[in-house]
N, C-alpha and C positions, 0 to 999 in steps of 0.2 A: 301449244306447247313450250312457242321461242315466249311466250306473256308468264307464264311458270316461270320459264329461266332463270327472264332478267330478275322476277322476282326472289328466287331464290339466291340469283346472285347478289341481289341489292341487301338480302337480308346479311348474309353471312357478313356480306363488306360490313355494316351495323355490328353486329356483333361483335369482329374483330375489334371495332374500335371501342368496346365497354370496357377493356383491361385497359387501355391508355386514359381512359378517362378517370379509372376510380381503382387503378393500383398503385402502390404502396413501394414504397423502400420498407426493406424486412433488415433488420441488424440484430445481432445474440451477441451478447455481454461476459466475456469470459470469468469467472470468478474464481472458487478455492471448492475445500467440500463443504458441504453444506451444516454442519456444524460449527465453520469458522465465520468471521467477518464480514468478508469477501463476500457468501453469500448472501444474504440480507440488505449487500451495502446497493451490489447489482441488483438486484428486487427493486430496492426502489426507485433507485435512477429508471426501469424501466418505468414502473407504476409511474413516473411523474412525467415521461415521453409519450406514455400511451394515454394519457388523461387529453392530451392534443393531440393525439392522432388526428385528425380531421383537419386539423388546420398543418402540419408536416407532413401530413400523407406518409408516417414513419410509422411502424409498427415492429416494438424492441421485444427480444426476446432474453433471460437468463439463460447459460448453463451454468451449471456444476462442472471443473476441471482439479486439473492436477498441482493447478495454482501457477504461480509467475512464470518461472518458466516455457513453461508449456503457451502463457497464455500469450509470452511475447509473440513466440515462434507464431502460435494459432494466428496470430492478427499478421506477422507478416506475410506467413503462405494464405490470407486473405479465406482462409475461413471461419475466422472474428471480424466484427468490427471491431469493435472493443477489447480492451482485456483490463484488466487489476494486477498489476505489481507492485514489487517491492520497489522502492526509488534507485537503490544501487542492483537492481537486475537492471532494471533501464538502463545504468548507466552502464553497466556493462554490455551489454549489447550493443549499443548503438557508438559508444569504442570496442566492440568485439573483441573482450576480455570472458576469463574463464571461461565458456559453456561455449562461446562464436569465436573463438581462439582460430578455429579453422576456417569457420564462416567470413570470416573477418565485419569489418563493421559493421554494424547494419543501418546503414543511414536512411532507410525510407521508415523507421519506428518517429510515432511523435504524441507530443506530450499532451491532454488535455486539461487536466489539474490531478493535486495531489489530493489525501482524502486524511484518512488517522491516521497518526506516528505510532509509529512500532519502534516500541519503545526497548531499545537495548540497556534490561532489567537486569538488575547486579543483585542479588538477595547475598545476605551472609546471618549465620548464625549472631548471635549476640551474645555468647561467650568468646568467638571466635578474637572478638576484637576490633575489627574488620569496619570500617569507616570511614573511608577513604581505600580508592584504588590501591597507593602505595601498599599500601596494611596487607596489600595481598601473598607477598613478598614471604614463601619458607608457607605457605597453606596449603590447603587440600581443594584447589576447587576442580569443576565441572564447565569443560569450556565450549559440551556439544560434539555432540560424533561431526565428523571432519568431515566437507562439503554443506553444511547444513550453516546456515544464518550467522547462527550465536558464534558458532564454530569462525566462525570467519571476523565477525565484527570483535571480538574476544583477542582476534590477531593484534588488532587497532586499539583495541582502549590500552590490550598493556603494553604498546608501541607510545602511547597517548600517556604513562604512567612513570612513562623509563624502563620500565621490566621484560625480560623476556619469557616464552612458555618454561624454562631450564630454572626461573627462580622459583618454581611453586610445583604443586606435587599435582599434576597434568590427570584430570577423570574424564573420558572421552564419552560419555553415556548422551543418550538422546535427553532433548530436553525436559518432557516430560517425566522421567525416572529421577529428577534432579529433586523434588518435595522431598519423596519418601527420602530420600539419600542423606537429604540434609535432618530432617526429624529423626530419620536413623544414626547420626553424627559421623556419617561417612565422609562427609565430606565439609569445607569449613564456609563455601560458597560458591554461586553458583551463575552462570547468565544462562539469561533468557531472551531473544526479541523475539515482543509480543503487543497485539493491542488491551491495552486495560480497559475497565476490566476483566479477570483472566480467572477461570473457574484453577486453574494448574495454582497460579500464585497465589489465588485463597487459599490453597490449600497446604502452600510451603505455610504461608504465614497464623495459621492456625490451630498448627501442632502445639506440642509439648516446649518443644524449644523456639522461645522466643527469637525472633530475627527481625532484625535490618535491612532496607534500602541502601545501598550503597551511592551517595548521588557522586555524580559529574558535571564540574562547573569549574569556573575563571579558569584559568588558563591549560589544562588540559581540552573543557569544551570548545575552546577558540580553537586548538589547535587540530584537534580533528573536525571542525567544519568549514575549514580553513584547506585541508589539508585533502578533504576528500567532502565535495561537494555535495555528495547526496546523503548524507548527512543534516539533521537539524537541531537544533534547542528543541527539548520538551523539558517532563515532568512527571511526575508518577502521585496524582492524586492522591495522598493519605486515607479520604475518607473511604473510596475503595475497598481497605484493606484497617482496618481500624484495630486491630490486636498488631501490626507492626510496631517495633519500641522505636521508633524514627516519633520527633519532635517539629514541630510545627502541621501546615496542609497539603504541602509540595514541599516534591523531591525532588529538584532539579536536578534532566537527565539529558542526554544523549539519543537519538534514534533515528531509524530510514521512516521515510512515510511508504504507503499502499496510495499509487497512483491510477493512473486512467490512463492506460493507450493507447494510440489507434495507430493505423496506418496514414502515408501517407493520398494514397490511392484512396484511403475513403473521402466522397464528397464535400463539400466546403458547409454545403445546408443541412448534411446530416449531422454533421459536427457541431453547426450551428446550434442547431436546435437540443443539441443532448448539451449541452454548456447552460443554454439559456435559462432549461426548466429548472436544472440546480440553481443555479446562485440566481433564480428570480422565486424559488420555493423556496433560500434557505433556509430558513429560520426552522420551518417544517422539516426540511430532510435533517438539521441535527437533531432533531425528536425521535429518527427513528434506530437509533443506537446509541449504546449511551458512549464508543469509543469517539463519538462525535459531536459530544455533549461542550465541550470547547474551543472548537473551530472558528476559526475566524478564516471570513472570505480574505483576508493577504493571507493565511495560512495554506490555503487549498491553492496558492500561485507561489508554494518553495517549493525546495527538494526537486528539482525537474533537472532533469537533465539530457533529455531528447529536445531538438526542437519543438517549441507550439505548434500545433496543427492550426495554419489560418484560418479556420471558421470557426474555433473557441476565439481566436487572435480576435475575433469580428468581434465578437458579441465584449471580451476584453475593454476592449477600446470603445465600443457606445457605453459601459457602462465607466469608464474613470476605473478602471481596476488596472488597464497595463502599465500602469507608475512603479507593480510589484512586480515583475515578469524582468527579469534580468537578460540585455538589451542581444545576449548571447543568444539566445533563445527564440528572439522574434523572427 
């Protein structure tokens, strides 16, 4: 009996060691609706990390969520290890603005890297004569529903053009309703903050009414990028919308970035692994969605407003990419 007891004790002890030897760290990436860009982006990152699961002892999964605000809150609560969020939402959370006015600054929020630009896209009917921001004066403009990204962005862009909402006839319909409103000639132009190519924008450019993209460049673009740290200069590729009346191949624009965020509580080795796999397989990553086609590694380190996580910074230093990161984020 004594021998049996000793054998059983030894066996149980050996079994107790198995999880420690083979344990993996499970991480979840919060994204957005399955029909958007965020979900396949999270899936692509997860697949890259899981290919090296035996190296890092990490298993990554992806979760469809309510988007930027949800992801930031879930990351800070520890319910998600990573989340995809617009750079302006990242800024608001870290500074304690908008949705975080009552909670205050979310100082545990950390940046990992930026992803594709979400362009503040301004689409105008050709017959409206709107070719630059200041031409909107006196026109019917859909700025989006209150609380939406484009509504907030349109305020900033009006400011850059020296305009106020009172200078135009404002419509506050949802962005997805804009193409039909434009083609029905009920509005002259609309704002839509979105990654390209986008099916709703294709709808707006493919109807009976000919349309153009309104460029944002020069002093206006400089003003926006300087005043608001989450804006970045970008462009709209006309090859994605061949029926638009714009000349040239690219329309200068300003937008926010989709960004990958995490918490200061997530271990350095986990964030390092995620960062390394994306950047070491950068060319492959760019092929995973049309929105990534024009990305550069330098682009992926712009538009960040929360401090960069030490695990990510370790990789950037090793790869010589830390020179592209603002000193205020180190």
